[in-house]
C-alpha positions as CSV (number, residue, x, y, z in Angstrom):
1,M,-63.0,-106.0,-40.1
2,S,-63.4,-106.2,-36.4
3,F,-64.6,-103.7,-33.8
4,S,-61.1,-103.6,-32.2
5,Q,-59.7,-102.4,-35.6
6,L,-62.4,-99.8,-36.2
7,L,-62.4,-98.3,-32.7
8,P,-59.0,-96.6,-32.8
9,I,-59.7,-95.3,-36.4
10,F,-62.9,-93.7,-35.1
11,A,-61.3,-92.4,-31.9
12,N,-58.2,-90.9,-33.6
13,N,-59.8,-89.5,-36.7
14,V,-63.5,-88.9,-36.4
15,L,-64.1,-88.3,-32.7
16,P,-61.9,-85.1,-32.3
17,I,-64.1,-83.4,-35.0
18,M,-67.2,-84.6,-33.3
19,L,-66.1,-83.3,-29.9
20,I,-65.4,-79.8,-31.3
21,S,-68.8,-79.9,-33.0
22,L,-70.4,-81.0,-29.7
23,I,-68.9,-77.9,-28.0
24,G,-70.6,-75.7,-30.7
25,F,-73.8,-77.7,-30.2
26,L,-73.8,-77.2,-26.4
27,L,-73.0,-73.5,-26.8
28,G,-75.9,-73.2,-29.2
29,R,-78.2,-74.8,-26.7
30,A,-77.0,-72.9,-23.7
31,I,-76.6,-69.4,-25.2
32,Q,-78.6,-67.4,-27.7
33,I,-76.1,-67.4,-30.6
34,D,-77.0,-66.2,-34.1
35,S,-75.5,-69.0,-36.1
36,R,-76.7,-67.5,-39.4
37,S,-74.6,-64.3,-38.8
38,I,-71.6,-66.5,-38.0
39,G,-72.3,-68.5,-41.1
40,R,-72.4,-65.4,-43.2
41,I,-69.1,-64.2,-41.8
42,S,-67.6,-67.6,-42.6
43,F,-69.2,-67.5,-46.1
44,Y,-68.0,-64.0,-47.0
45,L,-64.7,-63.8,-45.1
46,F,-63.2,-67.1,-43.8
47,N,-64.1,-69.4,-46.7
48,P,-62.7,-67.1,-49.4
49,I,-59.5,-66.5,-47.4
50,L,-59.1,-70.2,-46.8
51,V,-59.6,-71.0,-50.5
52,F,-57.3,-68.1,-51.5
53,N,-54.5,-69.4,-49.3
54,I,-54.9,-73.0,-50.5
55,M,-54.7,-71.9,-54.1
56,L,-51.7,-69.6,-53.4
57,T,-49.6,-72.3,-51.6
58,N,-50.6,-75.4,-53.5
59,R,-47.8,-77.1,-55.4
60,L,-49.4,-80.2,-56.9
61,P,-48.9,-81.0,-60.6
62,W,-51.5,-79.6,-62.9
63,A,-52.6,-83.1,-64.0
64,E,-53.4,-84.1,-60.4
65,M,-55.1,-80.8,-59.8
66,A,-57.3,-81.3,-62.9
67,S,-58.1,-84.9,-61.9
68,T,-59.2,-83.8,-58.4
69,G,-61.3,-81.0,-59.7
70,L,-62.9,-83.4,-62.3
71,L,-63.6,-85.9,-59.5
72,A,-65.4,-83.2,-57.4
73,L,-67.5,-82.1,-60.4
74,L,-68.5,-85.6,-61.5
75,V,-69.3,-86.8,-58.0
76,T,-71.5,-83.7,-57.5
77,L,-73.3,-84.2,-60.8
78,G,-73.7,-88.0,-60.3
79,S,-75.2,-87.4,-56.8
80,G,-77.6,-84.9,-58.3
81,L,-78.7,-87.3,-61.0
82,I,-79.3,-90.1,-58.5
83,A,-81.2,-87.7,-56.2
84,Y,-83.3,-86.3,-59.0
85,A,-84.2,-89.7,-60.3
86,G,-85.3,-90.7,-56.7
87,A,-87.3,-87.4,-56.3
88,K,-89.1,-88.0,-59.6
89,A,-89.9,-91.6,-58.7
90,M,-91.3,-90.5,-55.3
91,K,-93.1,-87.6,-56.8
92,F,-91.7,-84.8,-54.7
93,D,-92.9,-81.3,-55.3
94,R,-90.4,-78.7,-56.7
95,R,-89.4,-77.2,-53.3
96,T,-88.7,-80.6,-51.8
97,T,-86.9,-81.8,-54.9
98,V,-84.5,-78.8,-54.9
99,S,-83.9,-79.2,-51.2
100,S,-83.1,-82.9,-51.6
101,L,-80.8,-82.1,-54.5
102,L,-78.8,-79.6,-52.4
103,T,-78.2,-82.0,-49.6
104,A,-77.4,-84.9,-51.9
105,M,-75.0,-83.0,-54.1
106,F,-73.0,-80.7,-51.8
107,A,-70.9,-82.4,-49.1
108,N,-69.1,-81.2,-46.0
109,N,-65.6,-81.1,-47.5
110,G,-64.5,-78.2,-45.4
111,N,-65.3,-78.2,-41.7
112,Y,-65.5,-82.0,-41.6
113,G,-63.5,-83.3,-44.6
114,L,-60.3,-81.3,-44.2
115,P,-59.5,-82.1,-40.6
116,L,-60.7,-85.7,-41.0
117,I,-58.4,-86.4,-44.1
118,A,-55.5,-84.7,-42.4
119,F,-55.9,-86.9,-39.3
120,A,-56.4,-90.1,-41.3
121,F,-53.8,-89.7,-44.2
122,G,-51.5,-86.8,-43.3
123,E,-50.3,-83.6,-44.9
124,A,-49.8,-85.1,-48.4
125,A,-53.5,-86.1,-48.6
126,L,-54.5,-82.7,-47.2
127,S,-53.1,-81.0,-50.3
128,H,-55.6,-83.1,-52.5
129,A,-58.4,-82.6,-50.0
130,S,-57.8,-78.8,-50.1
131,L,-58.1,-78.9,-53.9
132,Y,-61.2,-80.9,-53.7
133,F,-62.6,-78.4,-51.2
134,V,-61.7,-75.5,-53.5
135,S,-63.4,-77.3,-56.4
136,S,-66.4,-78.2,-54.3
137,S,-66.7,-74.6,-53.0
138,L,-66.7,-73.2,-56.6
139,I,-69.3,-75.7,-57.6
140,T,-71.5,-75.0,-54.5
141,N,-71.1,-71.3,-55.0
142,S,-72.1,-71.4,-58.6
143,L,-74.2,-74.5,-59.4
144,G,-75.5,-74.7,-55.8
145,V,-76.5,-71.0,-55.7
146,L,-78.1,-71.4,-59.2
147,L,-80.0,-74.5,-58.1
148,A,-81.2,-73.1,-54.8
149,S,-82.3,-69.8,-56.3
150,M,-84.3,-71.5,-59.0
151,G,-86.7,-72.6,-56.3
152,K,-88.1,-69.0,-56.4
153,M,-86.6,-67.2,-59.4
154,G,-85.8,-67.6,-63.0
155,V,-82.5,-69.0,-64.5
156,R,-81.3,-65.6,-65.7
157,Q,-81.7,-63.9,-62.4
158,A,-80.2,-66.9,-60.6
159,F,-77.2,-67.0,-62.9
160,F,-76.3,-63.4,-62.3
161,G,-76.6,-64.0,-58.6
162,I,-73.5,-66.2,-58.8
163,F,-71.3,-63.2,-59.3
164,R,-72.0,-62.0,-55.8
165,I,-70.1,-65.0,-54.4
166,P,-66.7,-64.0,-53.0
167,T,-65.0,-67.4,-53.3
168,I,-65.0,-67.1,-57.1
169,Y,-63.0,-63.8,-56.8
170,A,-60.6,-65.4,-54.2
171,V,-59.7,-68.1,-56.7
172,C,-59.2,-65.7,-59.6
173,A,-57.0,-63.4,-57.4
174,A,-54.8,-66.4,-56.3
175,L,-54.4,-67.6,-59.9
176,L,-53.4,-64.2,-61.1
177,I,-50.9,-63.7,-58.2
178,N,-49.3,-67.2,-58.9
179,H,-49.2,-66.5,-62.7
180,F,-47.4,-63.2,-62.3
181,G,-45.2,-64.3,-59.4
182,V,-46.4,-61.5,-57.1
183,S,-45.1,-61.5,-53.5
184,L,-47.6,-60.4,-50.9
185,P,-46.5,-57.8,-48.4
186,L,-45.6,-59.4,-45.0
187,P,-48.4,-57.8,-43.1
188,V,-51.0,-59.0,-45.7
189,E,-49.4,-62.5,-45.7
190,R,-49.5,-62.7,-41.9
191,S,-53.1,-61.5,-41.8
192,I,-54.1,-64.2,-44.3
193,G,-52.3,-66.8,-42.2
194,I,-54.1,-65.8,-39.1
195,L,-57.5,-65.9,-40.8
196,T,-56.7,-69.2,-42.5
197,G,-55.8,-70.8,-39.2
198,A,-59.1,-69.7,-37.7
199,A,-61.2,-70.8,-40.6
200,V,-61.5,-74.6,-40.1
201,P,-62.0,-74.5,-36.3
202,L,-64.7,-71.9,-36.8
203,M,-66.3,-74.1,-39.4
204,I,-66.3,-77.1,-37.1
205,V,-67.9,-75.1,-34.2
206,L,-70.4,-73.6,-36.7
207,L,-71.4,-77.2,-37.7
208,G,-72.4,-77.8,-34.0
209,L,-74.2,-74.5,-33.8
210,E,-76.2,-75.2,-36.9
211,L,-77.1,-78.7,-35.6
212,S,-78.3,-77.2,-32.2
213,S,-81.1,-75.4,-33.9
214,I,-82.4,-78.3,-36.0
215,R,-86.1,-78.5,-36.6
216,W,-87.3,-81.9,-37.5
217,T,-89.0,-82.7,-40.8
218,R,-91.9,-84.9,-41.9
219,S,-90.3,-85.5,-45.3
220,F,-88.8,-88.8,-44.2
221,K,-88.5,-90.1,-47.8
222,A,-86.6,-87.0,-48.9
223,L,-84.4,-87.2,-45.8
224,S,-83.6,-90.9,-46.5
225,L,-82.9,-90.3,-50.1
226,S,-80.3,-87.5,-49.6
227,T,-78.6,-89.3,-46.7
228,A,-78.3,-92.5,-48.7
229,V,-76.8,-90.6,-51.7
230,R,-74.2,-88.9,-49.5
231,L,-73.2,-91.9,-47.3
232,I,-73.7,-94.9,-49.7
233,A,-73.6,-93.7,-53.3
234,G,-70.8,-91.2,-52.5
235,P,-68.1,-93.8,-51.6
236,L,-69.0,-95.9,-54.6
237,M,-68.8,-93.0,-57.0
238,G,-65.6,-91.8,-55.3
239,F,-63.9,-95.2,-55.9
240,G,-65.2,-95.6,-59.4
241,I,-64.7,-92.0,-60.7
242,G,-61.5,-91.5,-58.8
243,S,-59.9,-94.5,-60.5
244,L,-61.3,-93.5,-63.8
245,V,-59.7,-90.0,-63.7
246,G,-56.4,-91.5,-62.7
247,L,-56.0,-90.7,-59.0
248,Q,-53.8,-93.0,-57.0
249,G,-52.4,-93.2,-53.5
250,V,-53.1,-90.2,-51.2
251,G,-55.0,-88.5,-54.0
252,L,-57.4,-91.3,-54.3
253,Q,-57.7,-91.6,-50.5
254,A,-58.6,-87.9,-50.1
255,G,-61.0,-88.0,-53.1
256,V,-63.0,-91.0,-51.9
257,V,-63.4,-89.6,-48.4
258,D,-64.4,-86.2,-49.8
259,A,-67.0,-87.9,-52.0
260,S,-68.4,-89.7,-48.9
261,M,-68.9,-86.8,-46.5
262,S,-72.2,-85.9,-44.9
263,A,-74.3,-83.0,-46.2
264,A,-72.7,-79.6,-46.0
265,V,-73.7,-77.0,-43.5
266,V,-73.7,-74.4,-46.3
267,N,-76.9,-76.1,-47.6
268,A,-78.8,-74.7,-44.6
269,N,-77.6,-71.2,-45.5
270,L,-78.7,-71.6,-49.1
271,A,-82.1,-73.1,-48.0
272,S,-82.7,-70.1,-45.7
273,E,-81.5,-67.5,-48.2
274,Y,-83.7,-68.9,-51.0
275,E,-86.7,-70.0,-49.0
276,L,-86.5,-73.8,-49.5
277,D,-87.5,-76.5,-47.1
278,T,-85.1,-75.5,-44.2
279,S,-86.4,-78.2,-41.8
280,L,-85.7,-80.9,-44.4
281,V,-82.2,-79.5,-45.2
282,A,-81.3,-79.1,-41.6
283,A,-82.5,-82.6,-40.6
284,T,-80.6,-84.1,-43.5
285,I,-77.4,-82.3,-42.3
286,L,-78.0,-83.6,-38.8
287,V,-78.8,-87.2,-39.7
288,S,-76.1,-87.6,-42.3
289,T,-73.5,-86.1,-39.9
290,L,-74.6,-88.4,-37.0
291,L,-74.6,-91.5,-39.2
292,S,-71.3,-90.6,-41.1
293,P,-69.0,-92.3,-38.5
294,L,-70.6,-95.6,-39.3
295,T,-69.6,-95.3,-43.0
296,L,-66.4,-93.2,-42.8
297,T,-64.7,-95.3,-40.1
298,P,-64.6,-98.6,-42.2
299,L,-64.0,-96.5,-45.3
300,I,-60.8,-95.1,-43.8
301,M,-59.7,-98.5,-42.9
302,I,-60.3,-99.9,-46.4
303,L,-58.6,-97.0,-48.0
304,G,-55.6,-97.5,-45.8
305,K,-55.2,-100.9,-47.3
306,V,-56.0,-100.4,-51.0
307,A,-54.8,-96.9,-51.9
């Protein structure tokens, strides 16, 4: 594995996403932009519409859909177990532990993973990546919200807060429309198409905006733990669990890359919403994103040979 082999993989697959994020970063530095408001628009409008459209147009066999969803769930839970064990061993307080769990468990499968997998492995892999993103979104918007809110409220109150998450209703609506074979009116279909087309670019720019307002953290151990889980344990779990659940070819390629992504930007929104350690969460997003090309570039090369 030589530098001459890795450079074109990085330039053609990772660098375009980084450049768009850089535009968002520079905008955030130059202009007073309320990234939290944009994040809420993405969370309550663009993410649900994107998930709805993915579920509506997906044509993968049910077995592959189930395997991809199971992979997303098991990687998330496995990441959480590793991070929790590390947090206990290093005797983090509750707030730091919950913040570390969020960034270790919930990866950037949308605004980073979707375009990266499309560039690296094509449209066939994007179908699997989209399903992984949908599964990850559901897990983040249920388990992630529950976990984040437990930092300041009880389990019962946190559980009922899940039902305020719009992505859950987007998935249910798409499943019902597919089941009953309903055709959407053309104006609605076109509106969904326009919003879907804007969702991923907005998410990539939002990544840069969020990174532009990073406040550094003194919790270096927690930062290192979550980053290591995302970038090192993630690929190992992706290969192991992906093979175990029966994924092959482009399905395995997409699944392993998704399992290996940096910490998700949505973690910053959850940390802010539920008064967790926002500086730790934001710093982990930044560091894991900046270091991710060092792990994702050789990973794409390896997957191109073995999957």
